[in-house]
C-alpha positions in Angstrom: 88.2 -93.9 -88.1 90.5 -95.5 -90.6 91.1 -94.1 -94.1 89.3 -97.1 -95.7 86.2 -96.6 -93.5 86.2 -92.8 -94.3 86.5 -93.7 -98.0 83.5 -96.1 -97.8 81.4 -93.5 -96.0 82.2 -90.8 -98.6 81.3 -93.3 -101.3 78.0 -94.0 -99.7 77.3 -90.3 -99.3 78.3 -89.6 -102.9 76.0 -92.4 -104.3 73.2 -91.1 -102.1 73.6 -87.6 -103.4 73.8 -88.9 -107.0 70.6 -90.9 -106.5 68.9 -87.9 -105.0 70.0 -85.7 -107.9 68.9 -88.2 -110.5 65.5 -88.7 -108.7 65.0 -84.9 -108.6 65.9 -84.6 -112.3 63.4 -87.4 -113.2 60.8 -85.8 -111.0 61.4 -82.5 -112.6 61.0 -84.1 -116.1 57.8 -85.8 -115.0 56.4 -82.6 -113.5 57.1 -80.4 -116.5 54.2 -80.9 -118.8 54.2 -77.7 -120.9 56.4 -74.7 -122.0 54.9 -71.5 -120.6 55.4 -68.4 -122.8 54.2 -65.1 -121.5 53.3 -62.1 -123.6 52.4 -58.6 -122.3 50.7 -57.1 -125.3 48.3 -54.2 -126.0 44.9 -55.7 -126.2 43.3 -52.4 -125.4 44.4 -48.7 -125.8 45.8 -47.0 -128.9 47.9 -50.0 -130.0 45.1 -52.5 -129.6 44.9 -53.2 -133.4 48.5 -54.2 -133.4 48.0 -56.2 -130.2 45.3 -58.2 -131.9 47.7 -59.1 -134.7 50.4 -60.1 -132.2 48.0 -62.4 -130.3 46.8 -64.0 -133.5 50.3 -64.6 -134.9 51.6 -66.0 -131.7 48.6 -68.3 -131.3 49.0 -69.5 -134.9 52.7 -70.3 -134.5 52.0 -72.1 -131.2 49.1 -74.1 -132.7 51.3 -75.2 -135.6 54.1 -76.5 -133.3 51.6 -78.1 -130.9 49.9 -79.9 -133.8 53.2 -81.5 -134.6 53.5 -82.8 -131.1 55.3 -79.9 -129.4 58.9 -79.0 -129.0 61.5 -81.6 -128.2 63.3 -80.7 -125.0 66.4 -82.9 -124.8 67.1 -82.0 -121.1 63.7 -83.5 -120.2 63.8 -86.3 -122.8 60.4 -85.5 -124.2 58.3 -83.2 -126.3 56.4 -80.4 -124.6 53.5 -78.4 -126.0 53.5 -74.6 -125.8 51.0 -72.7 -123.7 50.8 -68.9 -124.2 49.8 -66.7 -121.3 48.7 -63.2 -122.4 48.4 -60.1 -120.3 46.9 -56.8 -121.5 49.4 -54.0 -121.0 46.8 -51.5 -122.2 49.4 -49.8 -124.4 50.9 -48.2 -121.3 54.5 -48.5 -120.1 53.7 -48.6 -116.4 51.1 -51.3 -116.9 53.7 -53.2 -119.0 56.1 -53.3 -116.1 53.4 -54.7 -113.8 52.2 -57.3 -116.3 55.7 -58.6 -117.1 56.4 -58.9 -113.4 53.1 -60.8 -112.9 53.9 -63.2 -115.8 57.3 -64.0 -114.3 56.6 -64.1 -110.6 53.0 -65.2 -110.4 52.4 -67.2 -113.7 55.9 -68.6 -113.6 56.4 -68.4 -117.4 59.6 -70.0 -118.8 60.3 -67.0 -121.0 58.6 -64.0 -122.7 57.5 -62.9 -126.2 57.5 -59.2 -127.0 55.0 -56.5 -127.3 54.4 -53.7 -129.7 54.7 -50.0 -128.8 58.5 -49.2 -128.4 58.2 -47.4 -125.1 56.3 -50.4 -123.6 58.8 -52.8 -125.1 61.7 -50.9 -123.7 60.1 -51.0 -120.2 59.6 -54.8 -120.6 63.3 -55.2 -121.5 64.4 -53.4 -118.3 62.0 -55.5 -116.1 63.1 -58.7 -117.8 66.7 -57.8 -117.0 65.9 -57.2 -113.4 64.1 -60.5 -113.1 66.6 -62.4 -115.2 63.9 -63.7 -117.5 64.5 -64.1 -121.2 62.5 -61.6 -123.3 62.4 -62.3 -127.1 61.0 -59.2 -128.7 60.9 -56.8 -131.6 60.5 -52.9 -131.6 62.7 -52.4 -128.5 65.2 -49.8 -129.5 66.9 -48.3 -132.6 70.0 -50.3 -133.2 72.6 -48.1 -131.6 70.5 -47.5 -128.5 70.0 -51.3 -128.1 73.8 -51.8 -128.3 74.4 -49.1 -125.7 72.1 -50.9 -123.2 74.0 -54.2 -123.3 71.0 -56.3 -122.3 71.8 -59.8 -121.3 68.3 -61.1 -121.0 66.6 -59.8 -124.2 66.9 -60.1 -127.9 65.5 -57.5 -130.4 64.3 -57.8 -134.0 64.3 -54.3 -135.4 64.0 -52.6 -138.7 67.0 -51.1 -140.5 67.2 -47.4 -139.9 66.7 -46.4 -143.6 63.1 -45.4 -143.1 63.7 -41.8 -143.8 65.5 -42.6 -147.1 62.8 -44.8 -148.5 60.4 -42.1 -149.9 63.3 -40.4 -151.7 64.3 -43.7 -153.3 60.7 -44.3 -154.4 60.5 -40.8 -155.8 63.6 -41.3 -157.8 62.0 -44.3 -159.4 59.3 -42.1 -160.9 59.9 -40.7 -164.4 61.6 -37.4 -164.1 59.1 -35.4 -166.1 56.3 -36.5 -163.8 58.2 -36.6 -160.5 56.9 -34.4 -157.7 59.3 -31.6 -156.7 57.7 -29.6 -153.9 57.8 -31.6 -150.6 56.0 -31.0 -147.3 57.2 -32.8 -144.2 54.0 -33.3 -142.1 54.6 -34.8 -138.7 52.5 -35.1 -135.5 53.4 -32.6 -132.8 55.1 -35.1 -130.6 58.7 -35.9 -129.6 58.8 -38.7 -132.2 57.4 -36.5 -134.9 59.9 -33.8 -134.2 62.7 -36.4 -134.2 61.7 -37.7 -137.6 61.2 -34.3 -139.1 64.9 -33.3 -138.8 66.5 -36.1 -140.8 63.7 -35.9 -143.4 64.5 -32.2 -143.8 68.2 -33.0 -144.2 67.5 -35.7 -146.8 65.2 -33.4 -148.7 68.1 -31.0 -149.2 70.7 -33.8 -149.9 68.3 -35.4 -152.5 68.0 -32.2 -154.5 64.5 -31.1 -153.3 65.7 -28.1 -151.3 64.1 -27.0 -148.0 60.8 -28.9 -147.5 57.8 -27.1 -146.1 57.5 -28.3 -142.4 54.0 -28.8 -141.0 53.0 -30.0 -137.6 49.7 -31.8 -136.8 48.3 -31.5 -133.3 47.4 -35.0 -132.1 43.7 -35.7 -132.0 42.6 -32.5 -133.8 39.3 -32.7 -135.6 40.3 -30.3 -138.4 43.6 -29.6 -140.2 42.3 -26.8 -142.5 45.0 -24.3 -141.6 47.8 -26.9 -142.3 46.2 -27.9 -145.6 45.9 -24.2 -146.7 49.6 -23.7 -145.9 50.5 -26.7 -148.1 48.2 -25.6 -150.9 49.6 -22.1 -150.8 53.1 -23.5 -151.2 52.1 -25.6 -154.2 53.1 -28.8 -152.5 52.8 -32.0 -154.7 54.3 -34.5 -152.3 53.7 -35.1 -148.5 55.8 -37.2 -146.2 53.4 -37.8 -143.3 54.1 -39.3 -139.8 50.8 -39.5 -137.9 48.5 -42.0 -136.2 45.6 -43.6 -138.1 42.9 -41.2 -136.9 45.0 -38.1 -137.5 46.0 -39.3 -141.0 42.4 -40.1 -141.8 41.4 -36.5 -140.7 44.2 -35.1 -142.9 43.1 -37.1 -146.0 39.5 -36.2 -145.6 40.5 -32.6 -145.3 42.5 -32.7 -148.5 39.5 -34.1 -150.3 37.1 -31.6 -148.8 39.4 -28.7 -149.9 39.8 -30.4 -153.3 43.6 -30.2 -152.9 45.2 -33.1 -154.7 48.7 -34.2 -153.5 49.9 -36.8 -156.1 52.4 -38.4 -153.8 51.6 -39.1 -150.1 54.1 -41.3 -148.2 53.2 -42.2 -144.6 54.6 -43.8 -141.5 52.5 -45.2 -138.7 49.0 -44.3 -139.7 48.2 -46.2 -143.0 49.5 -49.7 -142.4 46.3 -51.1 -140.7 43.4 -52.6 -142.7 41.3 -50.2 -140.7 42.7 -47.3 -142.7 41.4 -48.7 -146.0 38.1 -49.7 -144.5 37.5 -46.3 -143.0 38.5 -44.3 -146.1 37.3 -46.6 -148.8 38.5 -45.5 -152.3 40.0 -42.4 -150.7 42.8 -44.6 -149.4 43.8 -45.3 -153.0 47.3 -44.2 -153.9 48.4 -43.6 -150.3 51.8 -45.2 -149.5 52.4 -46.9 -146.2 55.4 -48.2 -144.3 55.4 -51.7 -143.0 57.6 -54.6 -141.9 56.6 -57.5 -144.1 54.5 -58.5 -147.1 52.7 -61.6 -148.2 54.3 -61.0 -151.6 57.7 -61.7 -150.2 59.3 -64.7 -152.0 59.9 -66.6 -148.7 58.4 -70.0 -147.9 55.1 -69.6 -146.1 54.7 -65.9 -146.6 51.7 -66.0 -149.0 50.0 -68.7 -147.0 50.3 -66.7 -143.8 48.8 -63.6 -145.5 45.9 -65.6 -146.9 45.1 -67.1 -143.5 45.0 -63.6 -142.0 42.8 -62.3 -144.8 40.4 -65.3 -144.2 40.3 -64.4 -140.5 39.9 -60.6 -140.7 39.1 -59.7 -144.3 42.2 -57.5 -144.3 45.8 -57.7 -145.6 48.7 -57.0 -143.4 52.2 -55.4 -143.7 53.2 -56.3 -140.2 52.0 -59.8 -139.5 55.1 -61.7 -140.6 57.2 -60.1 -137.9 55.4 -61.5 -134.8 54.9 -64.8 -136.5 58.6 -65.1 -137.3 59.5 -63.9 -133.8 57.5 -66.8 -132.2 58.8 -69.4 -134.7 62.4 -68.3 -134.0 61.8 -68.7 -130.2 60.3 -72.2 -130.6 63.1 -73.3 -132.9 65.7 -71.9 -130.4 64.2 -73.9 -127.5 64.6 -77.1 -129.5 68.1 -76.2 -130.6 69.0 -75.4 -127.0 67.3 -78.6 -125.8 66.1 -76.8 -122.6 63.7 -74.3 -121.3 66.5 -72.4 -119.5 66.0 -68.9 -120.8 69.7 -68.0 -120.8 70.6 -71.1 -122.9 67.7 -70.4 -125.2 68.9 -66.9 -125.8 72.3 -68.2 -126.6 70.8 -70.5 -129.2 69.0 -67.5 -130.7 72.4 -65.8 -131.0 74.3 -68.7 -132.6 71.9 -69.9 -135.3 70.4 -68.7 -138.5 66.6 -69.0 -138.8 64.7 -69.4 -142.0 61.4 -67.4 -141.7 58.6 -65.6 -143.6 60.8 -62.5 -143.1 63.8 -64.3 -144.9 66.9 -65.6 -143.1 67.3 -64.1 -139.7 70.7 -63.9 -138.0 71.3 -62.2 -134.6 74.5 -60.5 -133.6 76.4 -61.1 -130.4 74.6 -58.0 -129.0 71.2 -59.7 -129.3 70.1 -57.6 -132.3 68.8 -58.7 -135.7 67.5 -56.3 -138.4 65.2 -56.4 -141.3 64.3 -53.9 -144.1 61.3 -51.7 -143.9 58.9 -51.9 -146.8 56.8 -49.4 -148.7 53.5 -50.4 -150.2 50.7 -48.4 -152.1 47.1 -48.9 -151.2 45.2 -50.3 -154.2 41.7 -51.9 -154.1 42.0 -52.7 -150.4 45.5 -54.2 -150.6 49.0 -52.8 -149.9 50.9 -53.4 -153.1 54.6 -53.8 -152.5 56.9 -51.2 -154.1 59.9 -51.3 -151.8 62.5 -53.0 -151.4 62.9 -53.0 -155.2 64.2 -56.6 -155.3 60.8 -57.8 -154.0 58.5 -55.2 -155.6 55.4 -56.3 -157.4 54.0 -52.9 -158.2 55.2 -49.6 -159.8 54.1 -46.6 -157.8 51.2 -44.6 -159.2 50.7 -40.8 -158.8 47.2 -39.8 -157.6 45.0 -38.0 -160.1 42.6 -35.2 -159.1 40.0 -36.3 -156.6 37.1 -36.3 -159.1 39.1 -38.7 -161.4 39.8 -41.4 -158.8 
């Protein structure tokens, strides 16, 4: 066959392939009718309260973008609405692995939004890496641990690791003549509790408080009388407490029952939920909680978000802004990438700055973005923001005797 005839044949083949490719692309665009986002979250188990908030925040963000017509996907030349697919991971890592795999392999989601409990989130990161499915999450790992893993299919939005320093900074803001001086470090008897107790003890000495009394709380105990007696005997006037909501409530009830007033109680984990204030009523007053966000932040949409949540649940939240911002970042990144290809969407997350109810969010090349933890004091059913100081709306109050509250 002559060269000219070969050239003609190759041209015909090339054109045929091009037509087939274009037809396939057009078909794909026509067939794609929605963006599927999967989320394996704790709708039951110990973290169910947090799972409820995640679901509500994700749904709110999706409804907002859908009401505007959806997300413009340039690759497909049209706007697509978001459909969320939820799976209950029951607050358990092994269930998390199974549900993430189902979302990707069976439900065929385009990408994933994150969960809550760190161990579950870490499991999901590993599964997403294996499946090469983009997982946009928070709470995955402390910063250095995240960097060590070098994940290519996840991004993590995590709090700055200054949590152990915050109570000491808040204490320093109290007038010296009234400032508590005898600290107790009260942590649940778990690996996480023991891990937190060590740096708190070190900071107690470095901050001029000397060796703090260390107390462990057995998880799920019905009575902490012996631990309270130990603190009372040592003249403790400040407690730094890491415990779940039920154990923290048991501790506070025990303090009141023994008529032992601790003017400054700073907590992690147990007091952030509206359930804490509902369960304890006025006895929740003065307790300081950690958190990730506040409706009192001066960022666009923060107050409106908090008010919508209060209307829905009759509670305030110090965490809601995080999952809401997480979802909004993902939706914005899809539009910036112009595709539902997870790898390209992840790259868009890494290369843009996002304006959110958490403030401006910028991810590093390692896939990590950070935000400051907050501290807030319970007052009349609301967490009043006292830290970071640049956003504070409230000056910390020391608790008076139980019969004067």
